[in-house]
C-alpha positions, -999 to +999 in steps of 0.1 A: +000+000+000+013+035-009+019+058+020+011+094+027+041+115+036+033+138+066+056+168+068+048+188+100+066+183+133+072+148+146+045+153+173+020+166+148+028+138+123+024+111+150-010+124+160-023+127+124-006+094+114-024+075+141-058+088+129-049+079+093-041+044+105-075+041+121-089+048+087-069+021+071-042+044+056-005+042+060+017+073+066+053+081+072+068+112+088+093+137+075+093+172+090+101+197+063+106+226+087+130+230+117+116+255+142+141+277+160+128+300+187+142+335+185+158+353+213+138+383+226+150+417+216+146+449+236+120+461+211+100+429+215+102+432+253+087+467+249+058+453+228+049+428+255+052+453+283+029+476+263+004+449+255-024+468+272-020+496+246-030+473+217-066+467+206-060+432+193-034+404+192-035+381+161-018+347+163-009+329+131+001+294+143+001+270+173+039+275+176+035+313+177+007+309+203+028+287+226+059+309+224+039+341+228+021+328+259+055+320+274+064+357+271+029+367+283+035+346+315+067+364+321+054+400+319+017+398+328+003+379+358-031+383+341-037+392+305-048+428+299-086+435+300-104+445+268-079+430+244-093+411+214-075+378+207-076+363+173-063+330+158-061+320+122-076+286+128-090+262+153-057+246+162-041+279+171-073+290+189-072+258+210-037+268+224-050+302+235-083+289+248-064+263+269-046+292+285-080+307+294-083+334+267-115+342+248-105+338+211-121+347+178-113+327+147-129+321+113-150+290+107-151+295+069-114+291+063-080+291+079-061+319+061-056+356+065-085+365+043-109+344+064-096+359+096-101+395+083-137+386+072-148+383+109-175+410+116-155+425+145-130+438+120-155+463+106-155+479+140-118+476+146-107+490+113-129+520+118-109+530+149-087+561+143-059+548+166-061+510+159-030+491+172-026+454+164+002+431+175+008+400+154+025+369+169+041+350+141+072+334+127+099+353+109+086+366+076+051+352+079+016+363+067+023+397+052-013+400+040-026+405+076-003+434+084-006+451+049-044+451+051-045+466+085-020+493+076-039+502+044-069+509+066-048+533+087-040+510+116-007+504+132+008+469+132+037+456+152+052+422+145+063+400+173+085+374+154+090+345+178+107+318+157+123+311+124+117+282+101+148+265+087+154+234+067+162+202+087+197+188+082+200+158+059+165+164+044+174+153+009+187+120+020+158+114+043+133+122+016+151+099-009+149+070+017+111+074+021+101+084-014+098+049-029+067+040-009+050+074-012+025+087-037+010+115-016+023+143+006+007+168+030+022+203+025+008+229+049+029+260+041+046+277+012+080+273+029+075+236+034+066+233-003+099+250-012+119+227+011+103+197-005+112+210-040+148+216-030+152+183-012+137+163-041+164+175-065+165+154-097+136+133-083+113+163-085+102+154-120+086+122-105+076+136-071+057+166-085+031+142-098+023+129-062-011+139-048-004+170-027-029+181+000-025+218+008-044+241+032-056+268+009-056+285-025-023+304-018-002+273-013-021+256-042-011+283-065+026+280-054+024+243-060+010+248-095+038+272-102+064+246-092+048+221-115+026+200-092-001+182-112-023+167-085-032+193-059-061+189-034-071+219-013-082+212+023-105+235+042-076+244+065-044+231+081-060+214+112-061+176+115-098+173+108-096+193+076-066+174+064-082+140+072-114+150+055-095+159+023-074+128+023-106+107+029-124+124+000-094+122-023-073+092-012-044+078-032-054+047-050-035+014-046 
């Protein structure tokens, strides 16, 4: 039986792989991103100390949520009152909710566009002094900040981690590729790392079934030559499982 290649963290891959196994599908794990937390700068420290001066905090990934909450714990015995908390998707929201925060997130998608369609943004974007803090990885989700700035708001970026390429990725991919005909790719950077690691084998691997979280990554995959792209309704486990179940790789 052909296997689905899961490419998030080992922890995430084990969780999703176990659920795939319950559905009679086989999976293997190959993280395409290496997460490296960033050291706090004096400017970032000021952002956290001034958290009560913001109207909203937007969190773009579970990793950003976990690392941001560690800093929140350090500076705030209790979160500031009146602050709007936003998450891009259900998985990120769950991290914040487990901490005890009231979180708003879109139910009709898990991308920047869906987040900004939430009705509360009509009110927030009308504020003359809107200030928003975005918790994210290095270089992530520019659409969020540009949209808010275009509306006249101020955006500060709290970059909490960088995403690098794991060492030995090309060899690890080559060792697993023989049994795989499908791959889960949940970010544009992961897609680029897959392309680079594949090397000369890309001509074959680009024809694998590729499950992606949304139209942006789907467009990037098409640009790189992928021929069998399935768009999930988001990057959370339930959305990925539903898409794989609806579009499984055939024996």
